[in-house]
KESEBA-515674 format. One line per 10 residues: number of its first residue (from 0); for each residue x, y, z of N, C-alpha, C. Coordinates in steps of 0.05 Angstrom, whole numbers. Layout:
NUM> X,Y,Z,X,Y,Z,X,Y,Z; ...
This chain:
0> -349,-472,-1329,-324,-478,-1315,-305,-490,-1335; -280,-479,-1335,-259,-490,-1353,-251,-518,-1344; -240,-533,-1363,-230,-560,-1357,-205,-556,-1339; -207,-565,-1314,-185,-561,-1295,-160,-577,-1302; -163,-596,-1320,-140,-612,-1328,-124,-600,-1351; -134,-577,-1362,-121,-565,-1385,-99,-547,-1375; -74,-554,-1382,-51,-538,-1374,-40,-524,-1399; -34,-499,-1396,-23,-483,-1418,4,-472,-1410; 18,-459,-1429,44,-448,-1423,46,-420,-1433; 59,-403,-1416,65,-375,-1423,95,-373,-1426
10> 105,-356,-1444,133,-352,-1447,142,-329,-1429; 162,-335,-1412,174,-316,-1394,203,-314,-1402; 210,-296,-1420,237,-297,-1431,241,-322,-1448; 261,-337,-1441,266,-362,-1456,252,-386,-1443; 239,-382,-1420,227,-404,-1405,197,-406,-1409; 187,-430,-1406,158,-435,-1407,147,-439,-1379; 126,-424,-1373,113,-425,-1347,86,-438,-1350; 81,-459,-1335,56,-474,-1336,34,-460,-1320; 10,-460,-1330,-13,-448,-1315,-39,-461,-1323; -59,-458,-1306,-86,-466,-1312,-105,-444,-1306
20> -128,-443,-1320,-149,-424,-1316,-174,-439,-1306; -185,-430,-1284,-209,-442,-1273,-231,-420,-1271; -253,-425,-1283,-275,-406,-1282,-273,-383,-1302; -294,-367,-1303,-295,-345,-1322,-308,-321,-1309; -302,-316,-1283,-315,-295,-1268,-308,-267,-1278; -321,-247,-1266,-319,-219,-1276,-292,-206,-1269; -277,-218,-1252,-251,-206,-1243,-230,-228,-1244; -205,-221,-1245,-183,-241,-1246,-170,-243,-1219; -162,-268,-1212,-147,-274,-1188,-124,-292,-1195; -100,-283,-1190,-76,-299,-1197,-66,-312,-1171
30> -66,-338,-1171,-57,-353,-1147,-27,-359,-1150; -11,-347,-1131,18,-350,-1132,26,-370,-1110; 34,-394,-1117,38,-416,-1098,63,-413,-1081; 66,-431,-1062,89,-432,-1045,112,-448,-1057; 129,-459,-1041,153,-472,-1050,149,-498,-1064; 126,-511,-1059,118,-536,-1072,93,-532,-1088; 94,-539,-1114,70,-535,-1130,71,-554,-1155; 47,-560,-1165,44,-575,-1190,16,-571,-1199; 12,-555,-1220,-15,-547,-1227,-34,-570,-1235; -23,-592,-1243,-40,-615,-1249,-43,-634,-1226
40> -21,-643,-1214,-23,-664,-1193,-36,-653,-1168; -34,-628,-1162,-47,-617,-1138,-77,-622,-1137; -89,-627,-1160,-118,-633,-1160,-124,-660,-1147; -103,-676,-1144,-107,-702,-1129,-108,-698,-1099; -99,-675,-1090,-98,-670,-1061,-126,-663,-1051; -133,-673,-1027,-159,-666,-1016,-163,-636,-1012; -185,-626,-1022,-192,-598,-1017,-182,-578,-1038; -161,-586,-1054,-149,-567,-1072,-168,-557,-1094; -180,-576,-1108,-199,-568,-1130,-222,-553,-1118; -232,-562,-1095,-255,-548,-1083,-247,-519,-1076
50> -222,-516,-1067,-212,-489,-1060,-212,-471,-1084; -201,-480,-1106,-199,-464,-1131,-227,-459,-1142; -245,-479,-1140,-272,-475,-1150,-287,-455,-1133; -281,-455,-1107,-293,-435,-1089,-285,-407,-1097; -260,-403,-1103,-250,-377,-1112,-262,-370,-1140; -266,-391,-1156,-276,-387,-1183,-306,-380,-1183; -319,-382,-1160,-348,-374,-1159,-351,-344,-1161; -329,-329,-1157,-331,-299,-1160,-308,-288,-1176; -290,-304,-1187,-268,-294,-1203,-258,-314,-1223; -245,-305,-1244,-230,-323,-1261,-203,-328,-1248
60> -198,-353,-1241,-175,-360,-1225,-153,-371,-1244; -129,-360,-1241,-106,-369,-1256,-85,-378,-1236; -77,-403,-1238,-57,-415,-1220,-33,-423,-1237; -9,-418,-1226,15,-424,-1242,35,-439,-1225; 53,-453,-1240,78,-463,-1228,100,-444,-1234; 112,-433,-1213,135,-415,-1218,158,-430,-1231; 175,-416,-1245,198,-429,-1257,213,-446,-1237; 221,-470,-1246,235,-489,-1228,216,-508,-1214; 190,-503,-1216,171,-520,-1201,151,-533,-1220; 141,-556,-1212,119,-569,-1225,124,-574,-1255
70> 106,-564,-1271,107,-568,-1300,121,-545,-1315; 130,-525,-1300,146,-504,-1313,175,-513,-1317; 189,-498,-1334,216,-505,-1341,234,-505,-1315; 251,-525,-1314,271,-526,-1292,293,-506,-1296; 305,-497,-1275,326,-477,-1276,349,-487,-1258; 373,-477,-1263,396,-483,-1246,396,-464,-1222; 397,-476,-1198,397,-459,-1174,370,-446,-1169; 371,-425,-1153,346,-411,-1146,342,-387,-1164; 317,-381,-1170,311,-357,-1186,307,-333,-1168; 312,-310,-1179,309,-285,-1164,279,-278,-1162
80> 273,-260,-1143,245,-250,-1142,238,-236,-1167; 256,-222,-1179,251,-208,-1204,243,-227,-1226; 258,-250,-1228,251,-270,-1248,223,-281,-1243; 216,-285,-1219,190,-297,-1213,168,-277,-1217; 174,-251,-1213,154,-231,-1220,149,-231,-1250; 170,-236,-1266,167,-238,-1295,148,-260,-1302; 149,-282,-1287,132,-305,-1292,102,-297,-1288; 97,-282,-1267,69,-273,-1262,60,-255,-1285; 77,-236,-1293,70,-218,-1314,65,-233,-1340; 82,-253,-1346,79,-268,-1371,53,-283,-1371
90> 45,-295,-1349,20,-309,-1347,-4,-290,-1350; -2,-267,-1336,-24,-248,-1339,-27,-239,-1368; -5,-234,-1381,-6,-226,-1410,-18,-249,-1427; -11,-274,-1420,-20,-296,-1436,-50,-299,-1435; -62,-293,-1411,-91,-297,-1408,-106,-271,-1413; -92,-249,-1420,-104,-224,-1426,-114,-209,-1401; -100,-212,-1379,-109,-200,-1354,-93,-173,-1350; -108,-151,-1351,-95,-125,-1347,-92,-118,-1318; -110,-128,-1301,-109,-122,-1272,-121,-146,-1258; -109,-153,-1235,-118,-177,-1220,-113,-174,-1191
100> -127,-191,-1175,-120,-196,-1147,-98,-216,-1147; -77,-211,-1131,-56,-231,-1127,-62,-246,-1101; -61,-272,-1102,-64,-289,-1077,-38,-303,-1073; -22,-293,-1055,5,-305,-1050,5,-321,-1024; 12,-347,-1027,14,-365,-1005,43,-370,-998; 50,-368,-972,77,-374,-963,98,-359,-980; 115,-374,-994,136,-361,-1010,125,-344,-1033; 100,-348,-1040,87,-332,-1060,80,-304,-1051; 81,-299,-1025,73,-273,-1014,93,-251,-1021; 119,-254,-1015,139,-233,-1022,139,-227,-1051
110> 135,-247,-1068,135,-242,-1097,111,-225,-1104; 88,-230,-1092,64,-215,-1097,67,-186,-1088; 80,-182,-1065,84,-155,-1055,102,-139,-1073; 124,-151,-1081,143,-138,-1099,130,-131,-1126; 114,-150,-1136,100,-145,-1161,81,-121,-1159; 66,-120,-1137,47,-98,-1133,61,-72,-1130; 85,-71,-1118,99,-46,-1115,111,-38,-1142; 119,-57,-1158,132,-51,-1184,112,-45,-1206; 89,-59,-1206,68,-55,-1226,42,-48,-1213; 39,-26,-1200,15,-20,-1185,-11,-19,-1202
120> -8,-12,-1228,-32,-11,-1245,-43,-38,-1251; -28,-59,-1247,-37,-86,-1254,-48,-101,-1230; -47,-89,-1207,-56,-103,-1182,-79,-89,-1170; -102,-102,-1169,-126,-91,-1157,-126,-94,-1127; -116,-117,-1117,-115,-122,-1088,-97,-146,-1084; -90,-152,-1059,-72,-174,-1053,-82,-189,-1029; -82,-216,-1031,-87,-233,-1008,-60,-246,-1000; -52,-242,-976,-26,-252,-966,-33,-274,-945; -29,-299,-952,-38,-321,-935,-13,-335,-924; -11,-335,-897,11,-349,-883,38,-343,-897
130> 45,-318,-897,69,-311,-912,87,-293,-896; 107,-281,-908,128,-267,-893,139,-244,-909; 151,-225,-895,165,-203,-908,195,-208,-909; 205,-222,-888,233,-229,-886,235,-256,-873; 244,-277,-887,242,-304,-877,256,-309,-851; 279,-295,-847,294,-300,-823,283,-288,-798; 262,-271,-800,250,-258,-777,244,-229,-782; 228,-217,-765,220,-189,-769,231,-172,-746; 238,-147,-752,249,-129,-730,230,-128,-706; 242,-128,-683,227,-125,-658,217,-151,-647
140> 224,-174,-660,216,-200,-650,241,-217,-645; 239,-234,-625,262,-251,-619,262,-277,-635; 240,-284,-648,238,-309,-663,252,-305,-690; 278,-304,-690,294,-301,-714,308,-327,-720; 307,-335,-745,319,-360,-754,347,-355,-764; 367,-363,-748,394,-359,-756,402,-377,-779; 422,-369,-794,430,-385,-818,437,-414,-811; 452,-418,-789,461,-445,-783,436,-463,-776; 418,-452,-760,394,-467,-753,377,-473,-778; 375,-454,-796,360,-458,-820,372,-480,-837
150> 399,-480,-839,412,-501,-855,409,-528,-843; 410,-530,-816,406,-555,-802,378,-566,-808; 358,-548,-807,331,-556,-813,328,-565,-842; 341,-551,-861,340,-558,-889,352,-586,-893; 375,-591,-881,387,-618,-883,368,-639,-873; 356,-634,-850,338,-653,-837,314,-658,-855; 303,-637,-867,279,-640,-884,286,-655,-910; 309,-648,-922,315,-661,-948,322,-690,-945; 330,-699,-922,334,-728,-917,307,-743,-919; 285,-728,-915,259,-740,-915,242,-731,-939
160> 255,-716,-957,240,-704,-979,229,-726,-997; 204,-722,-1006,191,-742,-1023,175,-763,-1008; 175,-761,-981,160,-780,-965,134,-769,-954; 130,-743,-958,107,-729,-948,111,-718,-920; 136,-719,-910,142,-710,-883,135,-681,-879; 138,-664,-899,133,-636,-896,104,-629,-892; 86,-649,-895,58,-644,-889,54,-636,-860; 73,-644,-843,72,-637,-815,70,-607,-811; 84,-592,-829,83,-563,-828,62,-550,-846; 58,-563,-869,41,-550,-890,11,-558,-887
170> 6,-581,-877,-22,-590,-874,-26,-606,-849; -23,-593,-826,-22,-606,-800,-48,-623,-795; -71,-613,-804,-96,-627,-799,-98,-653,-814; -80,-658,-833,-81,-682,-850,-59,-702,-844; -43,-696,-824,-19,-712,-820,-25,-741,-811; -49,-746,-800,-57,-772,-791,-71,-788,-813; -74,-776,-837,-87,-790,-859,-65,-802,-878; -61,-828,-877,-40,-840,-893,-42,-834,-923; -66,-833,-933,-69,-828,-962,-59,-800,-969; -66,-780,-953,-57,-753,-958,-27,-750,-955
180> -15,-764,-936,14,-764,-933,27,-775,-958; 16,-797,-968,27,-810,-992,25,-791,-1016; 1,-778,-1019,-3,-760,-1041,16,-736,-1039; 20,-726,-1014,37,-703,-1011,67,-710,-1017; 75,-735,-1010,101,-744,-1017,105,-744,-1047; 85,-752,-1062,86,-752,-1091,87,-723,-1102; 71,-706,-1089,71,-677,-1097,99,-665,-1093; 113,-672,-1071,140,-663,-1067,158,-671,-1090; 157,-697,-1097,175,-707,-1117,169,-695,-1145; 143,-691,-1150,136,-680,-1176,142,-650,-1178
190> 141,-636,-1155,145,-607,-1155,174,-600,-1160; 193,-614,-1148,221,-607,-1151,238,-630,-1141; 264,-628,-1147,283,-648,-1137,294,-638,-1111; 306,-656,-1095,318,-646,-1069,339,-624,-1073; 355,-626,-1094,374,-605,-1099,361,-578,-1106; 339,-580,-1122,325,-555,-1129,312,-543,-1104; 301,-559,-1087,288,-549,-1062,309,-537,-1044; 333,-549,-1042,354,-538,-1026,361,-510,-1035; 364,-506,-1061,371,-480,-1072,349,-460,-1065; 324,-468,-1066,302,-450,-1060,302,-443,-1030
200> 306,-462,-1013,306,-457,-984,330,-439,-976; 353,-443,-989,376,-426,-983,370,-397,-992; 356,-394,-1014,349,-368,-1024,329,-354,-1006; 313,-369,-992,293,-357,-974,306,-339,-953; 329,-348,-943,343,-332,-922,351,-304,-933; 353,-302,-958,360,-276,-970,336,-260,-978; 312,-271,-974,287,-258,-982,280,-237,-962; 277,-212,-971,270,-190,-954,258,-168,-971; 232,-163,-967,218,-143,-984,209,-119,-967; 223,-114,-944,216,-91,-928,214,-65,-944
210> 233,-61,-962,235,-36,-976,211,-32,-994; 198,-53,-1002,175,-50,-1021,149,-43,-1007; 147,-48,-980,121,-45,-967,109,-17,-970; 124,5,-966,111,31,-968,100,37,-996; 110,23,-1016,101,28,-1044,77,11,-1052; 68,-7,-1034,45,-24,-1041,20,-9,-1033; 6,2,-1053,-18,17,-1048,-43,1,-1050; -42,-22,-1062,-66,-39,-1065,-76,-48,-1038; -102,-51,-1033,-112,-62,-1008,-102,-91,-1004; -95,-97,-980,-83,-124,-974,-100,-137,-952
220> -106,-162,-956,-118,-179,-935,-96,-198,-926; -88,-196,-901,-67,-213,-889,-81,-234,-873; -77,-259,-880,-90,-282,-867,-70,-300,-854; -75,-305,-828,-58,-323,-813,-75,-346,-802; -65,-370,-804,-80,-393,-796,-74,-405,-769; -59,-392,-752,-53,-401,-725,-39,-428,-724; -23,-434,-745,-9,-460,-744,20,-457,-737; 33,-435,-744,61,-431,-739,66,-404,-727; 80,-402,-704,84,-376,-691,100,-358,-709; 118,-369,-725,134,-352,-743,117,-336,-762
230> 96,-348,-773,79,-335,-792,60,-316,-778; 53,-321,-753,36,-303,-738,51,-276,-734; 77,-277,-727,92,-253,-724,95,-238,-750; 100,-253,-771,103,-241,-797,77,-228,-807; 55,-241,-802,29,-231,-811,23,-205,-796; 28,-204,-770,22,-180,-755,40,-157,-765; 65,-164,-770,83,-143,-780,73,-132,-807; 65,-149,-825,55,-140,-851,30,-122,-848; 12,-131,-830,-13,-115,-827,-7,-88,-815; 14,-86,-798,21,-60,-786,36,-42,-805
240> 51,-53,-824,70,-37,-840,61,-33,-869; 41,-47,-878,30,-41,-905,11,-18,-903; 10,0,-922,-6,24,-921,-36,19,-919; -45,-3,-931,-74,-8,-932,-79,-38,-928; -77,-47,-903,-79,-76,-898,-98,-82,-875; -109,-106,-876,-126,-116,-854,-118,-144,-848; -116,-150,-822,-107,-177,-812,-131,-193,-804; -132,-218,-813,-153,-237,-805,-139,-262,-795; -145,-271,-771,-135,-296,-760,-157,-317,-760; -152,-339,-773,-172,-360,-775,-163,-385,-760
250> -180,-394,-742,-174,-419,-728,-181,-443,-746; -167,-465,-743,-174,-489,-757,-167,-490,-786; -148,-474,-795,-139,-476,-823,-109,-481,-823; -98,-491,-845,-71,-500,-846,-53,-480,-862; -27,-485,-863,-9,-468,-876,-15,-466,-906; -24,-488,-918,-35,-487,-945,-65,-488,-943; -80,-469,-955,-108,-465,-948,-127,-487,-955; -120,-506,-973,-139,-526,-982,-140,-550,-964; -122,-552,-944,-120,-576,-928,-141,-576,-905; -154,-554,-899,-173,-555,-876,-199,-542,-884
260> -206,-519,-872,-233,-507,-876,-232,-489,-901; -238,-501,-924,-237,-486,-949,-258,-464,-949; -282,-470,-941,-304,-450,-941,-296,-425,-925; -283,-429,-903,-276,-407,-885,-257,-388,-899; -237,-399,-913,-217,-383,-927,-230,-369,-951; -245,-384,-967,-257,-373,-991,-277,-350,-983; -292,-354,-962,-311,-333,-954,-297,-307,-947; -275,-309,-932,-259,-285,-925,-249,-271,-950; -238,-287,-969,-227,-275,-993,-249,-263,-1010; -271,-276,-1013,-293,-266,-1029,-303,-239,-1018
270> -306,-237,-992,-316,-212,-980,-295,-190,-984; -270,-196,-982,-249,-176,-986,-248,-167,-1015; -251,-185,-1034,-248,-178,-1062,-274,-165,-1073; -297,-176,-1065,-322,-166,-1077,-339,-148,-1059; -333,-149,-1033,-349,-133,-1014,-373,-148,-1004; -378,-172,-1014,-400,-188,-1004,-391,-217,-999; -406,-231,-983,-400,-259,-977,-423,-277,-983; -419,-297,-1000,-441,-315,-1008,-448,-333,-985; -474,-336,-980,-483,-354,-960,-482,-382,-971; -470,-401,-956,-470,-429,-964,-494,-442,-951
280> -513,-448,-967,-538,-459,-956,-534,-488,-947; -547,-494,-925,-547,-521,-915,-570,-536,-928; -565,-558,-941,-585,-574,-954,-591,-599,-937; -617,-601,-928,-625,-623,-911,-636,-645,-929; -624,-669,-927,-633,-691,-944,-632,-717,-927; -647,-737,-937,-647,-763,-925,-624,-779,-938; -606,-790,-922,-584,-805,-934,-576,-828,-915; -562,-847,-926,-551,-869,-911,-521,-866,-908; -511,-867,-883,-483,-864,-878,-471,-891,-870; -448,-897,-882,-433,-921,-876,-407,-913,-862
290> -402,-925,-839,-378,-921,-824,-362,-947,-823; -336,-946,-827,-319,-969,-824,-294,-962,-809; -283,-981,-794,-256,-978,-783,-244,-1006,-780; -218,-1006,-777,-203,-1031,-775,-202,-1040,-746; -208,-1066,-741,-208,-1077,-715,-179,-1080,-705; -173,-1070,-681,-146,-1074,-669,-124,-1061,-685; -130,-1037,-696,-110,-1025,-714,-84,-1018,-700; -86,-1009,-675,-61,-1001,-661,-43,-1025,-657; -55,-1048,-648,-38,-1072,-644,-27,-1082,-670; -43,-1082,-692,-33,-1092,-717,-11,-1074,-728
300> -14,-1048,-725,7,-1030,-734,34,-1035,-720; 32,-1041,-694,56,-1047,-678,69,-1073,-687; 52,-1093,-694,62,-1119,-703,74,-1117,-731; 61,-1103,-749,70,-1102,-777,94,-1084,-781; 96,-1063,-765,116,-1043,-770,106,-1021,-788; 118,-997,-786,107,-974,-800,105,-978,-830; 125,-989,-843,125,-991,-872,103,-1010,-882; 101,-1034,-870,81,-1053,-878,53,-1042,-872; 50,-1030,-848,24,-1019,-841,15,-996,-860; 34,-980,-868,28,-958,-887,18,-970,-913
310> 29,-992,-922,20,-1005,-947,-8,-1016,-943; -13,-1028,-920,-40,-1040,-914,-61,-1018,-915; -55,-995,-901,-74,-973,-900,-80,-962,-927; -59,-959,-943,-62,-949,-970,-80,-967,-987; -75,-993,-985,-91,-1012,-1000,-120,-1013,-989; -122,-1010,-963,-148,-1010,-950,-166,-987,-960; -154,-963,-961,-169,-940,-971,-176,-944,-1001; -157,-955,-1016,-162,-959,-1044,-185,-978,-1049; -186,-1000,-1033,-208,-1020,-1035,-234,-1006,-1028; -235,-991,-1006,-260,-978,-998,-270,-959,-1020
320> -252,-944,-1031,-261,-924,-1051,-272,-939,-1076; -260,-961,-1083,-270,-976,-1106,-298,-987,-1100; -302,-997,-1076,-328,-1007,-1068,-349,-985,-1067; -342,-962,-1056,-360,-940,-1054,-368,-931,-1082; -349,-929,-1100,-356,-921,-1127,-374,-942,-1141; -368,-968,-1136,-383,-989,-1148,-413,-988,-1140; -418,-981,-1114,-445,-980,-1104,-456,-951,-1104; -444,-934,-1120,-453,-907,-1125,-456,-890,-1100; -436,-893,-1083,-435,-876,-1059,-416,-852,-1063; -414,-836,-1041,-397,-813,-1041,-379,-813,-1016
330> -354,-809,-1020,-336,-807,-997,-342,-782,-981; -343,-784,-955,-348,-761,-938,-322,-752,-924; -309,-771,-910,-284,-764,-897,-269,-788,-888; -244,-784,-881,-227,-805,-870,-214,-794,-845; -209,-811,-826,-194,-802,-802,-181,-827,-790; -154,-827,-790,-139,-851,-781,-146,-874,-800; -157,-896,-789,-165,-918,-806,-196,-919,-809; -209,-897,-801,-238,-895,-804,-246,-883,-831; -269,-891,-841,-278,-882,-867,-308,-877,-865; -318,-855,-876,-347,-849,-877,-355,-844,-905
340> -376,-858,-914,-387,-854,-941,-417,-849,-939; -427,-836,-959,-456,-829,-960,-469,-842,-984; -493,-853,-980,-507,-866,-1002,-536,-856,-1003; -548,-857,-1027,-575,-848,-1029,-595,-870,-1022; -586,-895,-1021,-603,-918,-1014,-590,-936,-994; -604,-945,-973,-592,-962,-952,-583,-989,-962; -597,-1001,-981,-589,-1027,-991,-561,-1026,-1004; -556,-1005,-1018,-529,-1002,-1031,-508,-999,-1009; -514,-984,-988,-495,-980,-967,-488,-1007,-953; -508,-1023,-948,-504,-1049,-935,-488,-1067,-954
350> -495,-1068,-980,-480,-1084,-999,-451,-1075,-1001; -447,-1049,-1000,-419,-1038,-1000,-404,-1048,-976; -417,-1047,-952,-404,-1056,-928,-396,-1085,-930; -413,-1102,-941,-407,-1130,-944,-383,-1134,-963; -383,-1119,-985,-361,-1121,-1004,-334,-1113,-991; -335,-1092,-975,-310,-1083,-962,-301,-1105,-942; -320,-1116,-927,-314,-1136,-907,-300,-1160,-920; -310,-1168,-944,-298,-1191,-958,-271,-1183,-970; -269,-1159,-980,-245,-1151,-994,-221,-1148,-976; -225,-1139,-951,-203,-1134,-933,-190,-1160,-923
360> -204,-1182,-927,-192,-1208,-918,-165,-1212,-932; -163,-1204,-957,-138,-1207,-971,-116,-1189,-961; -123,-1169,-945,-103,-1151,-933,-94,-1160,-906; -107,-1181,-895,-99,-1191,-869,-110,-1175,-846; -132,-1160,-850,-144,-1144,-829,-174,-1150,-828; -186,-1142,-806,-215,-1144,-803,-226,-1116,-799; -251,-1112,-808,-264,-1087,-803,-289,-1091,-787; -299,-1070,-777,-327,-1068,-767,-340,-1046,-782; -367,-1048,-786,-381,-1028,-802,-407,-1022,-788; -415,-997,-791,-441,-988,-780,-456,-972,-802
370> -482,-977,-804,-498,-963,-824,-523,-952,-811; -529,-926,-818,-553,-913,-808,-564,-895,-829; -591,-894,-830,-605,-876,-848,-619,-854,-832; -615,-829,-840,-628,-807,-826,-624,-781,-842; -635,-760,-831,-633,-734,-844,-606,-722,-837; -592,-713,-858,-566,-700,-854,-567,-672,-866; -548,-656,-858,-545,-629,-870,-520,-629,-887; -524,-622,-912,-502,-620,-931,-494,-591,-934; -469,-585,-927,-458,-558,-931,-433,-561,-949; -437,-558,-975,-416,-565,-993,-412,-595,-992
380> -387,-604,-986,-381,-632,-983,-383,-641,-954; -388,-623,-935,-389,-629,-907,-416,-640,-899; -416,-661,-883,-440,-674,-874,-442,-671,-844; -465,-660,-834,-469,-657,-806,-497,-666,-799; -503,-666,-773,-530,-674,-764,-529,-697,-745; -552,-702,-732,-554,-724,-712,-548,-751,-725; -555,-755,-750,-550,-780,-763,-520,-788,-763; -503,-768,-765,-474,-773,-764,-466,-784,-737; -477,-773,-716,-470,-782,-689,-481,-811,-684; -505,-816,-694,-517,-842,-690,-500,-863,-705
390> -493,-857,-730,-476,-876,-745,-450,-882,-732; -437,-862,-720,-412,-866,-706,-415,-884,-682; -437,-881,-668,-443,-898,-644,-448,-927,-653; -462,-930,-675,-469,-957,-685,-444,-973,-692; -425,-960,-707,-401,-975,-714,-384,-982,-690; -385,-965,-670,-369,-970,-645,-379,-995,-631; -405,-1002,-635,-416,-1026,-621,-414,-1051,-638; -405,-1049,-663,-403,-1073,-680,-380,-1091,-671; -385,-1117,-675,-364,-1136,-669,-345,-1138,-693; -322,-1151,-690,-304,-1155,-712,-318,-1169,-735
400> -314,-1159,-760,-326,-1170,-784,-356,-1168,-785; -367,-1151,-768,-396,-1148,-767,-405,-1122,-780; -427,-1124,-795,-440,-1100,-806,-465,-1096,-789; -465,-1075,-773,-486,-1069,-754,-503,-1045,-765; -530,-1048,-764,-546,-1027,-775,-568,-1019,-754; -579,-995,-758,-600,-986,-742,-627,-997,-751; -647,-995,-734,-674,-1005,-741,-684,-991,-767; -677,-965,-770,-686,-950,-793,-676,-963,-819; -651,-972,-819,-640,-985,-843,-655,-1011,-848; -659,-1027,-828,-673,-1053,-831,-701,-1049,-843
410> -715,-1029,-833,-742,-1025,-843,-743,-1016,-872; -723,-1001,-880,-722,-989,-907,-713,-1009,-928; -701,-1031,-920,-691,-1050,-941,-709,-1075,-943; -732,-1073,-932,-751,-1096,-934,-755,-1102,-964; -753,-1128,-971,-756,-1137,-998,-731,-1138,-1014; -709,-1130,-1001,-683,-1129,-1016,-668,-1156,-1014; -678,-1174,-998,-665,-1200,-995,-643,-1200,-974; -639,-1178,-960,-619,-1177,-939,-631,-1187,-913; -617,-1205,-900,-627,-1217,-875,-612,-1204,-851; -625,-1204,-828,-613,-1191,-804,-618,-1209,-780
420> -601,-1205,-760,-605,-1218,-734,-606,-1195,-713; -625,-1199,-694,-630,-1178,-674,-606,-1176,-654; -596,-1152,-651,-575,-1147,-631,-585,-1132,-607; -611,-1129,-604,-623,-1117,-580,-624,-1086,-581; -633,-1075,-559,-635,-1045,-557,-611,-1035,-542; -603,-1011,-550,-579,-999,-538,-584,-969,-534; -571,-959,-513,-569,-930,-510,-544,-920,-523; -547,-901,-541,-524,-890,-555,-515,-864,-542; -490,-863,-534,-479,-841,-519,-484,-814,-534; -497,-796,-520,-502,-769,-532,-525,-768,-550
430> -540,-791,-553,-563,-792,-572,-588,-799,-555; -609,-784,-559,-634,-790,-543,-646,-817,-550; -662,-828,-531,-678,-852,-534,-659,-877,-536; -673,-900,-538,-658,-925,-542,-661,-933,-571; -642,-949,-581,-641,-956,-610,-639,-985,-614; -656,-997,-630,-655,-1025,-637,-634,-1028,-659; -616,-1047,-655,-594,-1052,-674,-596,-1080,-685; -587,-1084,-710,-587,-1110,-723,-561,-1115,-737; -553,-1140,-737,-529,-1148,-751,-537,-1160,-778; -523,-1153,-799,-528,-1163,-826,-519,-1192,-827
440> -536,-1210,-836,-530,-1238,-837,-513,-1244,-862; -496,-1264,-860,-480,-1272,-883,-456,-1255,-889
């Protein structure tokens, strides 16, 4: 696997276009991004690196920043589709790719279609993900975006540009995660300036590649993620009017594919490109899960106000991640103010919970924590199994500033010097039998 932090440049006329290469598979896949991109910083976003590595399991993946975006040269105003096609060609030439699959997301879709129609010998196939043929609407549908309404939306969006507000449309499943919102705000700022984004959005209304569709002979996979009705109409239109296209609708994925079910998207693309789909094996292992959440978070958020609460949450997640790393754990997921981490040993999980409990005192909040050891199923980075449900029930029963553990944890840490007090037996909702729970002393 290539070093994902290595950024290179291709010359497109007088401009330099930034790109990265991930993997060394037997075929090439060129990822053409949407209106916001940054080939280096995007690796900070949840799911992005995993998404590219998933594609790299069957292809050499090349991802670029189009001119005006990310680490590529800035331009005055908006670039034409023809200019952006030149960027793709320049990058393909730089990496020695004679023919490739184009993966166009959102605004990258029309560019990919026009490129395929113009240079058919260089395009093996096309993936069109949540994209469009004509941004203002497609013939035969009433959902047409008039110029005035589009400009009102652009003004509204640019007033909030750089805050992560656009995640509401691009990564709906992550909008409740303060850390992702913060990262996406930084991605917006690094990708382009408000003026540059305005020029690009105004150019979108002039984007129309209807005329190119009959000339696209490469097989096309049209993917819609059921997040925006506008893109559902566009996807159906593309599938109906491209000569060789298939439509796939995926539940539970976002406008940008790395924000939700990465495996689902990668599997569809792999089957389309290679004709086969790799089975993702479930690995069953014994692990200890640590659950934490903030006590009275709703009331504290109301008291502190949005800005202060946002800072607290950001610092809270930072503290937890440092503690998890210190005790050699692995982050599983976040939701709201909840955090789940996985450890190979229960004593380290309990010690981590104690460290978090002490550390948050400086933030002016209290946590509760629950720890349980059991068999889990690992599917990539996803953790499932009864142990997950038990751990969630345990943390829900913990008192403020309490680290509550199951009997299994207590039995496994004998000799570690950790003391416990008995909290009695409990029925855990949705979990069979009764469970003896213990509070960590000190």
